[in-house]
TITOR-107047 format. One record per residue (C-alpha): x, y, z. Coordinates in Angstrom, 1 decimal. Last residue first. Layout:
REM TITOR-107047
px: X	py: Y	pz: Z $
...
***
This chain:
REM TITOR-107047
px: 234.7	py: -122.7	pz: 22.9 $
px: 236.3	py: -123.8	pz: 26.1 $
px: 234.0	py: -125.7	pz: 28.6 $
px: 234.2	py: -124.1	pz: 31.9 $
px: 236.0	py: -126.2	pz: 34.4 $
px: 238.2	py: -123.5	pz: 36.2 $
px: 239.5	py: -125.2	pz: 39.0 $
px: 243.5	py: -124.4	pz: 38.0 $
px: 245.7	py: -127.1	pz: 39.6 $
px: 249.0	py: -125.8	pz: 41.2 $
px: 249.8	py: -129.6	pz: 42.2 $
px: 248.6	py: -130.5	pz: 38.7 $
px: 246.0	py: -133.6	pz: 39.1 $
px: 245.5	py: -136.8	pz: 36.8 $
px: 245.0	py: -138.7	pz: 40.6 $
px: 248.0	py: -141.1	pz: 40.2 $
px: 250.1	py: -137.9	pz: 38.6 $
px: 249.2	py: -136.2	pz: 42.2 $
px: 250.1	py: -138.9	pz: 43.9 $
px: 253.5	py: -139.2	pz: 42.3 $
px: 254.3	py: -135.4	pz: 43.0 $
px: 253.5	py: -135.9	pz: 46.5 $
px: 255.6	py: -139.1	pz: 46.7 $
px: 258.7	py: -137.5	pz: 45.0 $
px: 258.2	py: -134.5	pz: 47.4 $
px: 258.3	py: -136.2	pz: 50.6 $
px: 260.6	py: -138.9	pz: 49.6 $
px: 263.3	py: -138.4	pz: 52.4 $
px: 260.7	py: -136.9	pz: 54.7 $
px: 258.5	py: -139.9	pz: 54.5 $
px: 256.3	py: -139.5	pz: 57.5 $
px: 256.0	py: -135.8	pz: 58.7 $
px: 256.9	py: -134.3	pz: 55.3 $
px: 254.9	py: -137.0	pz: 53.5 $
px: 251.6	py: -135.9	pz: 55.7 $
px: 252.1	py: -132.1	pz: 54.7 $
px: 251.9	py: -133.5	pz: 51.1 $
px: 248.9	py: -135.7	pz: 51.7 $
px: 247.1	py: -132.8	pz: 53.1 $
px: 247.7	py: -130.7	pz: 49.8 $
px: 246.9	py: -133.8	pz: 47.8 $
px: 243.7	py: -134.4	pz: 49.8 $
px: 242.6	py: -130.9	pz: 49.2 $
px: 243.2	py: -131.2	pz: 45.4 $
px: 241.2	py: -134.3	pz: 45.2 $
px: 238.3	py: -132.6	pz: 46.9 $
px: 238.6	py: -129.6	pz: 44.6 $
px: 238.0	py: -132.1	pz: 41.8 $
px: 234.9	py: -133.3	pz: 43.6 $
px: 233.4	py: -129.8	pz: 44.0 $
px: 234.4	py: -128.9	pz: 40.4 $
px: 232.6	py: -132.6	pz: 39.3 $
px: 229.4	py: -132.0	pz: 41.4 $
px: 229.3	py: -128.1	pz: 39.6 $
px: 229.5	py: -129.8	pz: 36.2 $
px: 227.2	py: -132.6	pz: 37.3 $
px: 224.5	py: -129.7	pz: 38.0 $
px: 225.1	py: -127.8	pz: 35.0 $
px: 224.4	py: -130.8	pz: 32.7 $
px: 221.1	py: -131.3	pz: 34.8 $
px: 220.7	py: -134.7	pz: 36.9 $
px: 219.3	py: -137.9	pz: 36.3 $
px: 220.2	py: -140.8	pz: 38.8 $
px: 219.3	py: -144.6	pz: 37.6 $
px: 218.9	py: -147.7	pz: 39.4 $
px: 218.8	py: -150.4	pz: 37.3 $
px: 215.1	py: -151.6	pz: 36.4 $
px: 215.6	py: -154.3	pz: 33.9 $
px: 218.7	py: -156.7	pz: 34.6 $
px: 222.3	py: -155.8	pz: 34.3 $
px: 224.1	py: -154.5	pz: 31.2 $
px: 223.7	py: -150.7	pz: 32.1 $
px: 224.3	py: -151.6	pz: 35.4 $
px: 224.1	py: -148.2	pz: 37.8 $
px: 222.9	py: -146.0	pz: 35.2 $
px: 223.6	py: -142.3	pz: 35.3 $
px: 221.7	py: -140.2	pz: 33.1 $
px: 222.7	py: -136.5	pz: 32.2 $
px: 220.2	py: -133.9	pz: 30.9 $
px: 221.1	py: -130.9	pz: 28.9 $
px: 220.9	py: -132.6	pz: 25.6 $
px: 221.3	py: -136.3	pz: 26.4 $
px: 224.4	py: -136.7	pz: 28.4 $
px: 225.1	py: -140.3	pz: 29.4 $
px: 227.0	py: -141.6	pz: 32.3 $
px: 227.5	py: -145.6	pz: 32.5 $
px: 227.8	py: -148.0	pz: 35.2 $
px: 229.0	py: -151.7	pz: 34.3 $
px: 228.9	py: -153.2	pz: 37.7 $
px: 230.7	py: -155.4	pz: 37.3 $
px: 232.4	py: -153.5	pz: 34.6 $
px: 234.5	py: -150.4	pz: 34.1 $
px: 233.5	py: -146.8	pz: 33.9 $
px: 231.9	py: -146.0	pz: 30.7 $
px: 231.3	py: -142.4	pz: 29.6 $
px: 228.8	py: -141.0	pz: 27.1 $
px: 228.3	py: -137.5	pz: 25.4 $
px: 231.6	py: -137.7	pz: 23.8 $
px: 232.8	py: -134.2	pz: 23.8 $
px: 231.7	py: -131.5	pz: 26.7 $
px: 230.0	py: -133.4	pz: 29.4 $
px: 230.9	py: -137.0	pz: 28.6 $
px: 234.7	py: -135.8	pz: 28.3 $
px: 234.4	py: -133.9	pz: 31.5 $
px: 233.2	py: -137.2	pz: 33.2 $
px: 236.2	py: -139.0	pz: 31.5 $
px: 238.4	py: -136.5	pz: 33.5 $
px: 238.0	py: -139.1	pz: 36.2 $
px: 240.2	py: -141.4	pz: 34.5 $
px: 243.0	py: -141.3	pz: 37.2 $
px: 240.5	py: -142.3	pz: 39.7 $
px: 240.6	py: -145.6	pz: 38.4 $
px: 238.8	py: -148.0	pz: 36.2 $
px: 239.7	py: -151.5	pz: 35.2 $
px: 237.0	py: -153.3	pz: 37.3 $
px: 234.6	py: -150.7	pz: 38.4 $
px: 234.4	py: -147.3	pz: 40.6 $
px: 231.3	py: -145.5	pz: 39.5 $
px: 229.4	py: -146.3	pz: 42.5 $
px: 226.0	py: -144.6	pz: 41.5 $
px: 224.2	py: -144.9	pz: 45.0 $
px: 220.5	py: -144.5	pz: 45.2 $
px: 219.1	py: -143.8	pz: 48.5 $
px: 216.2	py: -142.1	pz: 46.7 $
px: 216.3	py: -138.9	pz: 48.8 $
px: 220.1	py: -138.9	pz: 49.4 $
px: 220.8	py: -139.2	pz: 46.0 $
px: 224.7	py: -140.5	pz: 46.1 $
px: 227.4	py: -140.2	pz: 43.1 $
px: 230.8	py: -141.9	pz: 43.7 $
px: 233.7	py: -140.9	pz: 41.6 $
px: 236.3	py: -143.2	pz: 41.0 $
px: 238.5	py: -146.0	pz: 42.5 $
px: 241.7	py: -147.9	pz: 42.3 $
px: 244.5	py: -145.3	pz: 41.9 $
px: 246.7	py: -146.3	pz: 38.7 $
px: 249.9	py: -144.8	pz: 37.5 $
px: 251.3	py: -144.6	pz: 33.7 $
px: 255.0	py: -143.8	pz: 34.2 $
px: 256.4	py: -145.9	pz: 36.7 $
px: 259.2	py: -144.6	pz: 38.8 $
px: 257.8	py: -143.3	pz: 42.1 $
px: 255.0	py: -145.2	pz: 42.7 $
px: 256.6	py: -148.7	pz: 41.4 $
px: 259.5	py: -147.9	pz: 44.0 $
px: 257.5	py: -147.0	pz: 47.0 $
px: 257.2	py: -150.7	pz: 48.4 $
px: 260.8	py: -151.3	pz: 47.4 $
px: 262.3	py: -148.1	pz: 48.6 $
px: 260.3	py: -148.7	pz: 52.1 $
px: 261.6	py: -152.1	pz: 52.6 $
px: 265.2	py: -151.6	pz: 52.0 $
px: 266.8	py: -153.0	pz: 48.9 $
px: 266.2	py: -150.6	pz: 46.1 $
px: 265.0	py: -151.6	pz: 42.7 $
px: 267.1	py: -150.8	pz: 39.9 $
px: 266.6	py: -147.9	pz: 37.6 $
px: 263.7	py: -146.8	pz: 35.7 $
px: 265.5	py: -147.9	pz: 32.3 $
px: 264.8	py: -151.4	pz: 33.3 $
px: 261.3	py: -151.5	pz: 33.4 $
px: 259.2	py: -151.2	pz: 36.3 $
px: 258.4	py: -154.4	pz: 38.6 $
px: 254.8	py: -153.6	pz: 39.8 $
px: 253.6	py: -152.2	pz: 43.1 $
px: 251.4	py: -149.6	pz: 41.4 $
px: 248.1	py: -150.3	pz: 43.2 $
px: 250.1	py: -150.9	pz: 46.5 $
px: 251.5	py: -147.3	pz: 46.2 $
px: 247.9	py: -146.1	pz: 45.8 $
px: 246.6	py: -148.1	pz: 48.8 $
px: 249.4	py: -147.1	pz: 51.0 $
px: 249.0	py: -143.6	pz: 50.4 $
px: 245.4	py: -143.9	pz: 51.2 $
px: 246.2	py: -145.7	pz: 54.4 $
px: 248.6	py: -143.1	pz: 55.7 $
px: 246.1	py: -140.5	pz: 54.5 $
px: 243.3	py: -142.1	pz: 56.9 $
px: 246.1	py: -142.5	pz: 59.8 $
px: 246.6	py: -138.8	pz: 59.4 $
px: 243.2	py: -138.0	pz: 59.8 $
px: 241.0	py: -137.0	pz: 56.5 $
px: 239.5	py: -133.6	pz: 56.3 $
px: 241.0	py: -132.4	pz: 53.1 $
px: 239.3	py: -134.9	pz: 50.6 $
px: 239.5	py: -138.4	pz: 49.6 $
px: 236.4	py: -140.7	pz: 50.6 $
px: 237.8	py: -144.1	pz: 51.5 $
px: 235.8	py: -147.1	pz: 49.8 $
px: 235.4	py: -150.9	pz: 51.2 $
px: 237.2	py: -154.0	pz: 51.6 $
px: 237.3	py: -155.6	pz: 54.9 $
px: 238.5	py: -154.9	pz: 58.3 $
px: 239.9	py: -151.6	pz: 57.8 $
px: 242.3	py: -150.0	pz: 60.6 $
px: 243.9	py: -146.9	pz: 60.0 $
px: 247.3	py: -146.7	pz: 58.8 $
px: 251.0	py: -145.4	pz: 60.4 $
px: 254.0	py: -145.8	pz: 58.6 $
px: 256.0	py: -148.9	pz: 57.1 $
px: 254.2	py: -151.3	pz: 59.6 $
px: 251.4	py: -153.2	pz: 57.1 $
px: 250.8	py: -156.4	pz: 58.6 $
px: 247.4	py: -156.8	pz: 57.7 $
px: 246.3	py: -153.5	pz: 55.8 $
px: 242.5	py: -154.3	pz: 55.3 $
px: 241.2	py: -153.2	pz: 52.1 $
px: 240.5	py: -150.0	pz: 50.3 $
px: 239.1	py: -148.9	pz: 47.0 $
px: 239.7	py: -145.1	pz: 46.8 $
px: 236.8	py: -142.5	pz: 46.6 $
px: 236.1	py: -139.1	pz: 45.2 $
px: 232.7	py: -137.9	pz: 46.3 $
px: 229.6	py: -136.6	pz: 44.3 $
px: 226.7	py: -135.6	pz: 46.3 $
px: 223.0	py: -135.3	pz: 45.5 $
px: 220.9	py: -133.6	pz: 48.0 $
px: 217.0	py: -133.4	pz: 47.7 $
px: 216.1	py: -131.5	pz: 50.9 $
px: 213.9	py: -133.3	pz: 52.9 $
px: 210.1	py: -131.9	pz: 53.3 $
px: 208.4	py: -133.1	pz: 56.6 $
px: 204.4	py: -132.9	pz: 56.3 $
px: 203.1	py: -130.8	pz: 59.1 $
px: 200.5	py: -132.3	pz: 61.4 $
px: 197.6	py: -130.7	pz: 62.2 $
px: 196.5	py: -131.1	pz: 65.7 $
px: 193.1	py: -132.4	pz: 66.5 $
px: 191.0	py: -130.4	pz: 68.9 $
***
C-alpha cells in the first residue's frame, strides 16, 4: 500500500535585524575583540559575547576616528585616549550599517546598509511609514523602501537591472519589525554599558552615552512607536 507523503509547510518568517559593518581587526590590542577574517555584518542585540561587543565598540569608534575641531579639546596622547577621542567628542556620530530584512521563504535579503548610510539613520524607516512614504539607504546597491497605502515594498536595487529582488510587507508588519529591531539596539546598549564598566572603567559612562548617540537612541528609550495623531 502506497504511503501518502505530507507536504511540508514552512512558516513564512521575515526578520529585521540591526547590523554593523565589520572587518578584520588586524593588530588591535586595546581590548579583546572577536576574530573577523573579512568584511561582513555583526548583528547587534543583547546576546553578543564580550568579544563581539568589543568588536562592535571598536568598529563604531573607528567609524568616528577623525580629528575633531579645536573646541572639542586637545587630543590625548595615550593610545586608548587617541582611539576614543573622536567617538567621545564628535557632535555627529556615524555607525556603518543599518537594518537588514530577510525573507526566509524566498531567501531574499534586503541588505539596507549602503555607502553614505549608517545605523544612526534608522528612524528613516519611521519617516517612510508615517510621513515621506519613501526612504533611500545609500547606494551600491540602491536599496529603497516605499509605502503605497498599507503595503511597504522593499527593493534591493532600485537603480539596477530589471528584476531586482523585492520584499512586500504590510505597514503594520513593518512597524512591528522596527519595534523589534529598536529593542535589539537598546539591548545592545545595555550590554555594551556593562561591557564598558569591565573593560573601559575610566570611560564607561562616556563610551555608553556615545554609543547610544551613534545609534540615535536614548539611554532610557521609550519603545512606543505608535504614530502620533
